[in-house]
N, C-alpha and C positions, 0 to 999 in steps of 0.2 A: 099519508097524514102529515100535516105541517106541524113540526115540533113546537113552533112558537104559539100555535093555537091550543096547545095542551100543556099548560104550565103546572105539571105535577112533578113532585119530587119523591124519592124513596129514601126514607130515613132508616138507617140500619143501626140498631143498638146491640152491643154485646155486653152481657151482664154476668156477674158471678152467680153461680147456681143458687146461692142463698137468696138472691134477689128475684129469682124467676117468678114466683107467685105474686109478690107485691107488684112487679112490673106488669104481669098479666092483668091483675085487677085494675091497675091504673090505666092501661091501654084500653081495656073494655069500657071504661067510663069516659074516654076521650071522644070529643065530637068530630075530630078530623077525619076519621076513617070508619068505614063500616066493618072493617076487619083487619087482621094482620096475620103474618106468618111467623112461626117460631121453629127453631131447630137447635139441636145440640151441636156444639162446635168446640174447637180448641183454639186457644190463643197462644201465639208463639212470640217471644220478644227477647231481645238482647238485654233488656232491663229486667233484673230479677229481684229487685228489692221487695216486691209485693208477692213473691212466690214462696210457697212452702218448700221445705227441704226436698220433699218428694217431687214437687213440680220442677224444682231446679235440676234434679237428676234426670227426669224424663224430658225436660225441655218443652213442656206444654202445660197449659192450665185449662181446665174445663170451663166452658162458657155456655150461655144460652144466647142465641142470636135471634133478634126480632127484626122483621122488615115491615114497615108501615108506609103505604103510599098515601099521599095527601096533596092538596093544592098548595102551591108554593107560598101563597099569601098566609097560610096557616102555620107555617114553619116557626116563625119567631115566638108565637104564643105557646106552641107545643114545647119548644126547647126551654123557654122561660119557666113553664110549669114543671117540666122534668127537673130543672135545676132546683126549684123550690122544694119539690116533693122528695127528691133523692139527694139532697145536699151531702156532699162528701162520700157518696156511694161509688162503688167500683163499676162504673158504667162508661163505656167508650161508644162514641157514635160517629157516623159520617153520613153525608147527604149526597145523593146522586140524582141527576136529572132523569126523568122518565121520558124516553123518546116516544114510546107507543105502549098502549095496553089494551086489553080486550079479552074476549073469550073465544076459544076455537070451537067451532061447531055451533049448534043452535042453542 
């Protein structure tokens, strides 16, 4: 597969647990993808100003991670709406190129 012919990106969002349901509802209403993946995760950082005392002691913060694949040309609108919808929210994101995708088997 030629990566240049498949301009998809994977958007990864990590959110505070309190935002899990609002983000799920928002993602389900988005036109960019027919679905997404979510999982529980932990965030680790040397910056601890946003951590509770317990999180500072354990060195980790509970997060929910979402992975959404979409066409690259949809990314700007997706991020702009996320910024409008979740202004000031504890959401971190990164964007990765999708080299290939598909289903194994029939």
